[in-house]
Steps between C-alpha positions, in 0.01 A plus 500: 500500500590623847820300510807651335696176477484352149357148493408259218132553581538878481690476171224275368232747610683785326536298179134391519405864549690603189337224295157600635564861408612403150189285452277779630662751265467258207134441584434874522674555165292218346177648636592843367583358158170311482 
């Protein structure tokens, strides 16, 4: 993440990060509900 130039790999990493965050939040919500 040191490079400032947008690249397909960086865009994929950002999208993967968002998906991971969503999954982590969903898992936390599931654990709290149960």
